[in-house]
C-alpha positions, 0 to 999 in steps of 0.5 A, a space after each residue: 737176960 742173956 740177950 741184954 748181956 750179949 747185946 751190951 757186950 757186942 756194943 762195948 766190943 764194937 766201940 772198943 774196936 772202933 776206937 782202937 783202929 780208927 786212927 791206925 794205918 796199914 792192915 790193922 784198919 782192914 782187920 778192925 773193919 772186918 770185926 766191925 762188919 761182923 758185929 754189925 751183922 750180928 746186931 742187925 739180925 738178932 736185935 734189928 739194930 742197924 745203926 752201927 752201919 752209920 759209924 762204919 760208913 764214916 770209918 770207911 769214908 776216912 780210908 785214903 787209899 782208893 782201892 781200900 776205900 772201894 773194897 771196904 765200901 762195897 763189902 760194907 754196903 753188901 753186908 748191911 743190905 744182906 743183913 737187913 734183907 735176912 732180918 726181914 725174912 727172919 723176924 720182919 716185925 723186929 725191923 718193921 717198927 724201925 722202917 723209916 730209920 732203917 731207910 735213912 740208915 741204908 741211904 747213909 751207908 750209901 752216901 756218907 762214905 762217898 761224901 766223907 772220902 771226897 771231902 778229905 781228898 779235897 782238903 788234902 788237895 787244898 793243903 798241897 795246893 797251898 804248899 805249892 803256892 808258897 813254894 812258887 812264891 818263894 821261887 818267884 822271890 828268888 827269880 826276882 832277885 836274880 832279875 834285879 841282879 841282872 838289871 843292876 849288872 846291865 844298868 850299872 856295870 857298864 856305866 861304872 866301868 866307863 866312869 872308871 876308865 874315863 876317871 883314869 884317863 882324866 887323871 892322865 890328861 889333867 896336866 897335858 890337855 885340860 880341855 880334853 880332861 874337862 870333856 872326859 869329866 863331863 862324860 863322867 858326870 853325864 854317865 853318873 846322872 844317867 846311872 842314878 836315873 836308871 837306879 831310881 826307875 828300877 826302885 820305882 818298878 820294885 815297889 808294890 803297885 796297886 792295879 787301881 792306882 795304875 788305872 788312874 795313872 794310865 788315864 792321866 798318861 793318855 790324857 797327857 799324850 792326847 791319846 783317846 782311850 777306851 778302858 773296859 773292866 769286867 769283874 772284881 779284883 779286890 781279892 787278887 793276890 799281891 804278887 799277881 796284882 804287882 805283876 799285872 800292874 807292871 805289865 799294864 804300865 809297860 804296855 801303855 808306856 810303849 803305846 805312848 812312846 812308840 805307837 803314834 796311836 790316836 786310840 788305845 783300848 784296854 780290856 781287863 776281864 776276870 774269868 773263872 780260871 784266868 785274869 785277862 789283860 788286852 792292850 791294843 792301839 791303832 798306831 804304826 805297829 812295831 817295824 821289823 822284829 819285836 826286840 826286847 828293847 820294847 819292854 816285852 822281854 821284861 814283861 815275859 820274865 815277870 809273867 813267868 813268876 805267876 805262870 802267865 802267858 803273853 801273846 803279841 799281834 803286830 800289823 799295819 793296823 796297830 799292835 796288840 798285847 794279850 796277857 793271861 794269868 791263871 788264878 791258881 798259880 799251880 795245879 796239882 794233879 793227885 793220883 789215887 793211892 
């Protein structure tokens, strides 16, 4: 009877301590684990009941600190193996009937904490990575607003200033020299039309762009320019984030537009590859290349600014055989390096 009573008390004590310390932090975790280790040893030696070790193994796997996890893992493994070994010499018949389950329990003590610990670390990293991607997306929106502000300033600021000056000049000339005033008004009309055209182009660039639709547009543009093309797409891009797809589509559009306008090429090769880590885009032509220094006027500066939103990189190769643009965009917007606690 005393064995039954004592075993029942130890079982209730075990789960009471387990419940009280499982969700706590700090020194209480290690105090509770020490009590659980002692109860596990007593129950293994006296009753051959080693199954408490599995509950403790799950508990140890939830420790976030590397030092705490390693120390508790080693202590738990050593005490469990020592208790089982001692029990074999003390009363081997008690454990012999549980031998298959005993082996499974020891394997669980070895593997379960490591598996649980790695799973929790992975979930923690994924959560932090998701937060980081959200912050990057927010920063990308802010950067895009700044870029739009700069484009509006560069596009409209100068032309509106010119329209204001010419309007004032026309008002002064209207009574003195009507022909000169008419010429100024024609300049105002031309500047306003050009400003309206540039604003429409900016709005068109800011709309959401589908990579699939852009590929169709590229083919039509090449056919209209009578440029032969070879387009090679490797991989599936259906799950691509919207931000990356927009940036990639706009870069492709800008690169192909440069080929049509400036390269005088007869052939354009486009390669789009989805690798395990990056999305790669290559646009290559056999035209005259870019004479002299590559200037931002070719649209390359705008491509670099867009790629910076998604941690993308761009490299250009300019030679007599043609011009080549290589773009790489990582699938993970930002990698988080998490150290052990």
